[in-house]
C-alpha positions in Angstrom: 43.3 -6.9 -15.1 43.4 -3.1 -15.2 39.8 -2.2 -15.4 38.1 1.2 -15.9 34.5 1.7 -14.6 32.4 4.1 -16.6 29.3 5.1 -14.7 27.3 8.1 -13.4 29.4 8.4 -10.2 29.1 12.2 -9.9 25.4 12.4 -9.9 24.2 13.9 -6.6 22.0 10.9 -5.9 22.4 8.2 -3.3 21.6 5.4 -5.7 24.0 6.6 -8.3 26.8 6.9 -5.8 26.2 3.5 -4.2 25.8 1.6 -7.4 29.2 3.0 -8.6 30.9 2.3 -5.3 29.5 -1.2 -5.0 30.4 -2.2 -8.5 33.9 -0.6 -8.1 34.5 -2.5 -4.8 33.1 -5.7 -6.3 35.4 -5.6 -9.2 38.4 -4.9 -6.9 37.3 -7.8 -4.7 37.6 -10.0 -7.8 41.2 -9.0 -8.0 41.0 -6.4 -10.7 42.9 -3.1 -10.4 39.8 -1.0 -10.9 39.3 2.8 -11.1 36.4 5.0 -11.9 36.7 6.9 -15.2 36.4 10.3 -13.7 34.4 12.3 -16.2 33.8 15.9 -15.1 32.0 18.2 -17.6 31.3 21.7 -16.4 28.0 22.2 -18.3 26.7 18.9 -16.8 28.0 19.7 -13.4 26.0 22.9 -13.4 22.8 21.0 -14.2 23.6 18.5 -11.4 24.2 21.4 -8.9 21.0 23.2 -10.0 19.0 20.1 -9.5 20.6 19.2 -6.2 20.0 22.7 -4.7 16.4 22.8 -6.0 15.4 19.2 -6.2 11.6 19.5 -6.1 11.3 21.0 -9.5 9.0 22.2 -11.0 8.0 23.2 -7.5 10.5 25.5 -5.9 12.3 24.4 -2.7 12.3 26.7 0.3 15.3 29.0 0.2 15.9 28.1 3.8 16.8 24.6 2.6 19.5 25.8 0.3 22.4 25.6 3.0 21.4 22.0 3.8 21.3 20.9 0.2 24.7 22.6 -0.3 26.2 20.6 2.5 24.7 17.5 0.8 26.5 18.4 -2.4 29.8 18.8 -0.6 29.4 15.4 1.2 28.8 13.7 -2.1 31.9 15.3 -3.6 34.0 14.2 -0.6 32.7 10.7 -0.9 33.4 10.4 -4.6 36.9 11.9 -4.2 37.7 9.2 -1.7 37.3 6.5 -4.4 40.0 5.3 -6.8 39.7 7.4 -9.9 41.5 8.3 -13.2 42.6 11.8 -14.0 39.6 13.9 -14.7 38.4 14.4 -18.3 35.3 15.9 -20.0 32.6 14.1 -21.8 32.7 16.9 -24.4 36.1 15.6 -25.5 36.6 12.3 -27.3 38.0 9.3 -25.5 39.4 9.1 -22.0 42.9 9.5 -20.6 43.9 5.8 -20.0 44.2 2.5 -21.7 42.6 -0.5 -19.9 42.5 -4.3 -20.3 38.7 -3.9 -19.8 36.2 -1.1 -19.4 33.0 -1.9 -17.6 30.0 0.4 -18.5 27.3 0.6 -15.9 25.1 0.2 -14.1 22.7 3.1 -13.8 20.8 4.9 -16.6 23.8 5.0 -19.0 21.7 4.3 -22.0 18.5 6.3 -21.2 17.7 8.4 -24.2 15.1 10.3 -22.0 17.7 11.3 -19.4 17.5 15.1 -19.0 21.2 15.7 -19.5 23.1 12.5 -20.0 21.0 11.2 -22.9 22.8 9.8 -26.0 26.3 10.2 -24.7 28.4 8.3 -27.2 31.2 7.4 -24.7 28.6 5.5 -22.7 27.9 3.4 -25.8 31.6 2.6 -26.1 32.7 5.2 -28.7 36.2 6.3 -28.1 37.0 3.8 -25.4 40.4 2.3 -25.5 40.3 -1.2 -24.0 40.9 -4.7 -25.1 37.5 -5.7 -23.7 34.3 -3.7 -23.5 31.7 -4.9 -21.0 28.3 -3.5 -20.0 27.1 -4.7 -16.6 23.6 -4.0 -15.1 22.9 -1.2 -17.6 19.5 0.2 -18.2 17.7 2.3 -20.7 15.7 3.8 -17.8 12.3 5.0 -18.8 13.0 4.7 -22.6 10.5 2.0 -23.6 11.4 -1.0 -25.7 8.6 -0.2 -28.1 10.5 2.9 -29.3 13.3 0.8 -30.8 16.8 1.9 -31.6 18.3 3.9 -34.4 20.9 1.9 -36.4 23.8 4.1 -35.2 23.2 3.0 -31.6 22.7 -0.6 -32.5 26.1 -0.6 -34.2 27.7 0.8 -31.1 26.1 -1.8 -28.8 27.2 -4.6 -31.1 30.8 -3.6 -30.3 30.4 -4.7 -26.7 32.0 -8.1 -25.9 29.4 -8.7 -23.2 26.2 -7.0 -22.0 23.9 -7.6 -19.0 21.0 -5.4 -18.0 19.1 -4.9 -14.8 15.5 -4.7 -16.1 13.1 -6.5 -18.4 12.5 -3.5 -20.6 16.2 -3.1 -21.4 16.5 -6.8 -22.1 13.6 -6.7 -24.5 14.9 -3.6 -26.3 18.3 -5.2 -26.9 16.7 -8.4 -28.2 14.2 -6.7 -30.4 16.3 -3.9 -31.8 19.8 -5.6 -32.0 19.2 -9.3 -31.7 21.3 -9.3 -28.5 20.4 -11.9 -25.9 21.6 -10.7 -22.5 21.1 -11.8 -18.9 19.1 -10.0 -16.3 21.3 -9.2 -13.3 20.9 -7.3 -10.0 21.7 -3.7 -9.4 25.2 -3.6 -7.8 23.8 -2.3 -4.5 22.0 -5.7 -4.2 24.6 -7.8 -5.9 27.5 -6.6 -3.6 25.6 -5.7 -0.4 26.7 -2.3 0.8 27.3 -2.0 4.5 26.9 1.2 6.6 29.9 2.5 8.4 28.2 3.9 11.5 24.8 4.5 13.1 22.8 7.3 11.6 19.1 7.2 12.6 18.1 10.4 14.4 15.7 10.3 17.3 12.8 7.8 17.7 11.8 7.7 14.0 11.8 4.3 12.5 9.8 5.0 9.3 11.9 6.5 6.6 10.6 8.5 3.7 12.9 8.6 0.7 11.9 10.4 -2.5 9.9 13.5 -3.3 6.8 14.7 -5.2 4.6 12.0 -3.7 0.9 12.1 -4.6 -1.6 13.5 -2.1 -3.3 10.1 -1.7 0.1 8.5 -0.8 0.9 11.2 1.7 -2.5 10.9 3.4 -2.3 7.1 3.5 1.2 7.2 4.9 0.3 9.7 7.6 -2.7 7.7 8.6 -0.6 4.6 8.8 2.1 6.3 10.9 -0.4 7.7 13.4 -2.0 4.3 13.8 1.4 2.8 14.5 2.5 5.6 16.8 5.5 6.3 14.5 7.2 9.5 13.4 8.1 9.8 9.7 11.7 10.9 8.9 12.2 12.3 5.4 15.8 11.7 4.3 17.6 13.6 1.5 14.6 15.6 0.3 11.9 17.8 1.9 8.5 16.2 2.4 6.5 18.5 4.5 4.0 15.8 5.4 6.8 13.9 7.3 7.4 14.7 10.9 11.1 15.4 10.5 13.4 16.5 7.6 17.0 15.4 7.2 18.1 17.0 4.0 21.9 16.7 4.1 23.1 13.2 5.0 26.1 11.9 3.2 26.1 8.6 1.3 27.3 6.7 4.3 24.7 8.1 6.6 22.0 7.4 4.0 23.0 3.7 3.9 23.1 3.5 7.7 19.7 5.2 8.0 18.1 2.7 5.7 19.8 -0.2 7.4 18.3 0.8 10.7 14.8 1.8 9.4 11.8 -0.1 10.7 10.1 0.5 7.3 10.6 2.5 4.1 8.2 4.7 2.2 9.6 5.6 -1.2 9.0 6.4 -4.9 12.6 5.9 -5.9 14.2 2.8 -7.4 17.0 2.7 -4.9 14.6 3.2 -2.1 13.3 -0.2 -3.0 16.8 -1.6 -3.5 18.1 -0.6 -0.1 14.9 -1.7 1.6 15.4 -5.1 0.0 19.1 -5.1 0.8 18.5 -4.6 4.5 15.3 -6.7 4.7 13.0 -3.8 5.6 9.3 -3.7 4.9 8.6 -1.0 2.3 5.9 0.5 0.1 6.8 2.2 -3.2 4.5 4.6 -5.1 4.6 4.1 -8.8 5.8 7.1 -10.9 6.1 7.7 -14.6 9.8 8.3 -14.7 10.7 5.3 -12.5 7.8 2.9 -13.3 9.7 0.7 -15.8 12.7 -0.1 -13.5 10.7 -0.3 -10.3 8.2 -2.7 -11.7 10.9 -4.8 -13.2 12.8 -5.0 -9.9 9.8 -6.0 -7.9 8.8 -8.6 -10.6 12.3 -10.1 -10.7 12.3 -10.6 -6.9 8.6 -11.6 -6.5 7.8 -8.5 -4.5 5.0 -7.0 -6.5 2.8 -6.5 -3.4 5.1 -3.7 -2.3 4.0 -1.5 -5.2 1.5 1.1 -3.8 -1.4 1.9 -6.2 -4.0 4.5 -5.5 -6.8 2.2 -6.6 -5.8 -0.4 -4.0 -6.5 2.1 -1.1 -4.7 2.9 2.1 -5.1 -0.6 3.5 -2.9 -2.0 0.9 -0.1 0.5 1.7 -0.5 -0.3 5.4 -0.3 -4.0 4.7 3.0 -3.6 2.8 4.5 -1.6 5.6 3.2 -3.8 8.4 4.2 -7.2 7.0 7.9 -8.3 6.9 9.4 -9.3 3.6 8.8 -12.9 2.8 11.3 -15.5 4.0 11.7 -16.7 0.4 13.3 -13.4 -0.5 16.6 -14.4 1.0 16.9 -17.5 -1.2 15.7 -15.6 -4.2 18.4 -12.9 -3.6 21.1 -15.5 -3.1 20.2 -17.1 -6.5 20.1 -13.8 -8.3 23.5 -12.7 -6.7 25.1 -16.0 -7.8 23.8 -15.4 -11.3 25.0 -11.8 -11.3 28.4 -12.8 -10.1 28.7 -15.5 -12.7 27.6 -13.1 -15.4 30.2 -10.5 -14.5 33.0 -13.0 -14.1 32.2 -14.6 -17.4 32.0 -11.1 -19.1 35.6 -10.4 -18.1 36.9 -13.6 -19.6 39.0 -12.7 -22.7 37.2 -15.2 -25.0 33.6 -14.1 -24.1 31.7 -12.4 -26.9 28.3 -10.7 -27.0 25.4 -12.8 -28.4 
């Protein structure tokens, strides 16, 4: 089929890029002629650039970091421009420029009503899409809690989908409670389709990767203490963390994946920090944070890895234990089962006689 993929592919974020690319390549591997719906909206692009060049808000980034962050922005643009895309269009204009046999919405936070600039985008809920089949795969409401419910206008739009799957328990609960939609829980495309790095990227002797920003002081101290005890250097990738030994602010998406693939361990407070650690089988510890708590906790629950969540009350020994111990052997079987279920869900969703519950 001719398939359009509608996602947040131009976010200057490693997880957003890789989930888009993995789902795109996964759909193409299934034999579908798939392209990204290339939405480019100037007012949203300005917000993306502002955040990318000063990512530690509300704390200002050092001005000396600006050139590196600018290089990072350019590398993301180059990576996205290398992917199959439609003609560009704006989210401020109705519809999109092509007709498709199917449009797949997802994954990422397409439906997060708390997103700082993509919230309540009607196109992401299917409005104006021209396709014989409308599918949502691995979508999420992000940090919008199920207890808030949905207004009727959004429920009506969601009921137009022929098939919906989600990547976290909160989104599944919200759809069931607010719209009576029963949908499967599937993996993020980065885990479902297994991204592979193109070339080595680890710099120097560092084997412990820090991915994220705005870590709490207790996590920083515990991480430094663990690294000193292990004789390791901490490499912060993508963002500045002054408590790390080295900063690598401007890797492109390929370098990011290669770096995580070769890491000895991962310290993160990002959802996709956990995803890539799991994908490459690396021990990791993730600090909980309000914005990402819902999706991180759901992922770790789904894959039986709750011991990787670093909580201040558990103390530094718990963080050290998570980083020192390899992921359980049972994880491989669990991932294989979840991948098979995710593949089956997507393949079934693209069948012409499949309808949403």
